C-alpha positions in Angstrom: -8.5 -14.1 9.4 -4.5 -14.8 10.6 -3.0 -12.1 13.1 -0.1 -10.3 11.9 2.3 -7.6 14.0 3.8 -4.8 12.6 5.9 -3.3 15.4 3.6 -4.0 18.5 0.3 -3.7 16.3 -1.5 -6.7 15.4 -3.5 -7.0 12.0 -5.2 -8.9 9.7 -2.6 -10.9 7.7 -4.1 -8.9 4.5 -5.1 -5.7 4.0 -7.7 -3.4 2.0 -6.4 -0.6 0.0 -8.8 1.7 -0.6 -7.2 4.6 -2.9 -9.0 3.2 -6.2 -12.1 3.5 -4.6 -12.1 7.2 -5.1 -9.5 7.8 -7.7 -6.2 7.1 -10.1 -7.9 3.7 -11.1 -10.8 4.4 -13.4 -14.7 4.8 -12.6 -15.1 4.0 -9.3 -18.9 3.3 -7.9 -19.2 4.5 -4.4 -22.0 1.1 -3.9 -19.7 -1.5 -5.0 -16.7 0.4 -2.7 -18.8 0.0 0.5 -19.9 -3.5 -0.4 -16.0 -4.6 -1.3 -15.5 -2.8 2.5 -18.6 -4.9 4.2 -17.0 -8.1 3.0 -13.9 -7.4 3.8 -14.5 -7.0 7.1 -17.1 -10.1 7.2 -14.1 -12.4 5.6 -11.7 -10.6 9.1 -9.6 -8.7 6.5 -9.8 -5.9 9.2 -6.5 -3.5 8.0 -8.1 -0.9 6.1 -5.5 1.6 4.7 -6.0 5.0 3.0 -4.7 8.5 3.0 -5.4 11.9 2.7 -4.2 12.8 -0.5 -6.9 10.2 -2.1 -9.3 12.6 -3.8 -8.4 14.4 -2.6 -10.0 13.7 0.9 -13.2 12.2 -0.7 -11.3 8.3 0.2 -11.3 9.7 3.7 -14.6 10.5 3.5 -15.9 7.5 2.0 -14.2 5.2 5.0 -15.7 7.6 7.2 -19.3 6.6 5.6 -18.5 2.8 5.5 -17.1 2.9 9.0 -20.2 4.6 10.7 -21.2 2.3 14.0 -18.3 -0.3 13.2 -14.9 1.6 13.9 -14.5 -0.8 17.0 -14.1 -3.1 14.4 -11.2 -2.5 12.6 -7.6 -1.0 12.0 -7.5 2.2 10.0 -4.6 3.5 8.3 -3.6 6.9 6.9 -1.1 9.2 5.5 -0.1 12.6 5.6 2.4 14.3 3.8 1.6 14.4 0.2 0.5 17.9 -1.0 -2.3 18.6 -3.4 -2.2 21.6 -5.8 -6.2 23.3 -5.1 -6.1 24.6 -8.3 -4.6 21.6 -10.7 -4.9 18.4 -9.0 -1.9 16.5 -11.0 0.6 18.6 -9.3 2.1 17.0 -6.2 4.2 18.9 -3.3 5.4 17.3 0.1 5.6 18.9 3.6 6.2 16.9 6.7 6.3 20.7 8.9 4.9 20.1 12.1 2.2 22.4 11.8 1.4 20.8 8.7 1.2 17.3 10.2 -1.0 18.7 13.0 -3.0 19.8 10.7 -3.6 17.2 8.9 -4.9 14.6 10.9 -7.3 17.0 12.2 -8.7 17.5 9.1 -8.5 13.1 8.5 -10.2 12.4 11.8 -13.0 14.7 11.4 -13.3 13.0 7.3 -13.1 9.3 9.3 -15.1 10.2 11.6 -13.3 8.8 14.9 -11.6 10.6 17.5 -8.2 8.2 16.6 -6.1 7.1 13.8 -4.3 3.7 14.4 -1.3 4.0 12.3 -0.7 7.1 10.8 2.3 7.2 7.8 4.3 10.0 6.5 3.3 9.4 2.9 6.4 11.2 1.6 9.7 12.0 3.0 10.1 16.1 3.4 14.0 16.9 2.7 13.5 20.2 3.9 12.4 19.3 7.6 14.6 17.1 9.9 12.6 14.3 10.2 12.8 13.8 13.7 11.0 17.0 13.6 8.5 15.5 12.2 8.5 12.3 13.7 8.5 14.1 17.3 5.3 15.9 16.2 3.6 12.9 15.5 4.9 11.3 19.0 2.8 14.2 20.4 -0.2 13.4 18.6 0.7 9.5 20.0 1.0 10.7 23.8 -2.3 13.3 22.9 -4.5 10.1 22.4 -4.8 10.9 18.4 -2.8 8.1 16.4 -1.8 4.7 18.3 1.3 4.0 16.0 3.6 6.2 13.5 4.5 4.8 10.0 7.0 6.3 7.2 6.3 5.2 3.3 9.0 5.2 0.7 12.2 6.7 2.8 15.9 5.9 3.1 16.8 3.6 5.5 18.8 6.0 7.3 15.9 8.1 7.7 13.7 5.1 9.0 16.8 4.8 11.3 16.7 8.2 12.6 12.6 8.4 12.9 12.7 5.2 14.9 15.3 6.7 17.1 13.0 9.7 17.8 9.9 7.5 18.6 9.3 3.9 17.4 8.0 3.2 14.2 5.7 0.6 14.0 5.4 0.0 9.8 6.8 1.3 6.9 5.1 1.2 3.6 6.8 0.5 0.2 6.1 -1.0 -2.9 7.1 -5.1 -2.8 6.1 -7.6 -5.3 7.2 -10.2 -7.7 8.4 -7.1 -10.2 9.2 -4.2 -7.6 11.9 -6.2 -4.6 14.3 -3.1 -4.0 12.8 -3.2 -0.3 14.9 -7.0 -0.8 18.5 -4.6 -1.0 18.1 -2.4 2.8 14.4 -1.6 3.6 13.7 -4.9 4.7 16.5 -5.9 6.5 16.4 -2.7 8.1 12.8 -3.4 8.9 14.3 -6.5 11.0 17.2 -5.2 12.8 14.4 -2.3 14.4 11.2 -4.6 14.5 9.5 -2.7 12.1 7.1 -4.2 9.6 6.7 -4.0 6.4 3.6 -3.3 4.5 3.8 -3.7 0.8 1.8 -1.7 -1.0 1.1 -2.5 -4.9 1.7 -6.5 -4.7 0.3 -7.7 -7.6 2.2 -4.2 -9.8 -0.7 -2.6 -9.7 -2.9 -5.1 -10.9 -1.0 -6.4 -13.3 -0.4 -9.7 -12.2 -3.4 -10.6 -12.2 -3.5 -11.0 -15.8 -6.5 -9.3 -16.3 -4.7 -6.3 -18.4 -3.0 -7.3 -21.4 -3.0 -3.6 -23.4 -3.7 0.1 -22.6 -7.3 -0.8 -23.8 -8.2 -2.6 -20.7 -7.8 0.2 -18.3 -10.0 3.7 -18.1 -9.6 7.1 -20.3 -8.7 8.2 -16.7 -6.1 5.0 -15.3 -3.3 6.6 -14.2 -2.0 3.0 -15.4 -2.1 4.5 -19.4 0.5 6.9 -18.2 2.8 4.1 -16.5 5.9 3.7 -18.0 5.8 -0.4 -17.2 2.4 -0.1 -18.7 3.8 1.6 -21.8 5.3 0.7 -25.3 8.0 -2.5 -25.4 8.0 -2.4 -21.8 4.2 -4.0 -21.9 5.3 -6.3 -24.2 8.3 -7.4 -22.2 6.0 -7.4 -18.6 3.3 -9.6 -20.3 5.5 -12.5 -20.9 6.9 -12.3 -17.1 3.0 -12.2 -15.9 2.6 -15.3 -18.9 5.0 -17.2 -16.8 2.7 -16.4 -13.7 -0.1 -17.8 -14.9 1.5 -21.0 -15.9 2.8 -21.2 -12.4 -0.7 -20.6 -11.2 -2.5 -23.1 -13.4 -0.4 -26.0 -12.1 -0.4 -24.7 -8.4 -4.4 -25.2 -9.0 -4.6 -21.0 -7.6 -4.8 -17.8 -9.9 -2.1 -15.3 -10.8 -3.4 -13.0 -8.0 -3.3 -15.4 -5.7 0.0 -16.6 -6.5 2.0 -13.4 -6.5 0.3 -12.7 -2.9 1.4 -16.0 -1.7 4.6 -15.1 -2.8 4.9 -11.7 -0.6 3.3 -13.2 2.5 5.7 -16.2 2.0 8.6 -13.5 2.7 7.9 -13.1 6.3 5.1 -12.8 8.5 6.1 -9.4 9.7 5.1 -8.6 6.1 1.0 -7.4 5.6 0.7 -6.5 1.9 -2.3 -4.3 1.5 -3.5 -5.3 -2.1 -6.1 -2.7 -2.9 -9.2 -3.7 -4.8 -13.0 -1.6 -5.6 -14.9 -5.1 -6.0 -16.1 -7.7 -4.1 -15.1 -10.5 -6.2 -11.8 -9.3 -6.6 -11.2 -9.3 -3.0 -12.4 -12.5 -2.2 -9.9 -13.9 -4.8 -7.2 -11.9 -3.2 -8.4 -13.6 0.0 -7.8 -16.5 -1.5 -4.2 -16.0 -1.6 -4.3 -17.2 2.4 -5.0 -20.6 1.5 -2.2 -20.5 -1.0 1.2 -22.9 0.6 4.2 -21.9 -1.4 7.4 -24.7 -0.3 11.1 -23.9 -1.9 10.6 -25.8 -5.0 7.8 -23.3 -5.7 9.4 -20.1 -4.6 12.2 -21.5 -6.7 10.2 -21.3 -10.1 8.7 -18.5 -9.0 12.3 -16.4 -9.1 13.7 -18.4 -11.9 10.2 -17.6 -13.9 10.1 -13.7 -12.2 13.7 -13.4 -11.9 14.1 -9.9 -9.7 15.1 -6.6 -11.7 13.1 -8.8 -15.0 10.1 -5.6 -14.6 10.8 -3.6 -17.7 10.3 0.2 -17.1 10.4 2.3 -14.3 7.4 2.2 -11.5 6.4 6.0 -11.2 7.3 8.9 -13.5 10.0 10.6 -13.4 8.3 13.6 -11.2 7.3 10.7 -9.1 10.3 9.1 -8.9 12.4 12.0 -7.3 9.5 12.1 -4.0 10.8 8.5 -3.4 14.0 7.3 -0.9 14.4 10.8 0.9 
């Protein structure tokens, strides 16, 4: 698979988001998840993304088991900073305190069964801790060899600028897709000014852009998307019309809707590495097929016309989670 660069870190042009293998997207089967990881590596998709809060902790443990004897084949990214309540995992908090970052890093190293993390992100930004203190701690972890590169997720532009002045930031994670284009306003231009790569999560709109979801009944009872604004009520109907337009364009292009949506993200620049998540081999293989879809200016214009910016109905998250973004 072709490679792309995040700062000075070279990774596969398409990554694999592993969150859904443990939580959030309904039932998951560990055997199928590990088979998906194995197939990803066989196809050259070696940039794997997880976080300590997925599970919590169980997703990192899964990767630790799946990568026994294969650690040197992958570029491993994980995150800290989102805190789950021990008594109520649905509750969320944020901590970027230096001691918490160190504790979290040690825990991730143990669960991942590795002596280093290739890319370590702050999952969300803690407004009570100066970013210089948090990134300064991560810089110390780089000096100690425990992490190789530093990243941030869902931060304000000024936070990124201050962080990068403290220690080079290799990558920024933001939701970025046909239906979530906010990074185009300020984050993506700033990343390019600073030489920072962009890692879009949910580049398929949490699976919606695949065209496989037409109602809440298509989702498991414990799938968090049932409670997501974009999957509910009138928003769902308006968004389905947008996806139908993508489906028709994909059919004309001779690819699947998922491949077209991913090809659009990939076409936004060589400094962009999307990490579509899946827990099934067949969807992984479909996603990787996006690398063979070439979009010219006319194709991109057709997509912009069919799925205009800000056309998606509903907020990305519920109100509490939205409040954690962009600090």
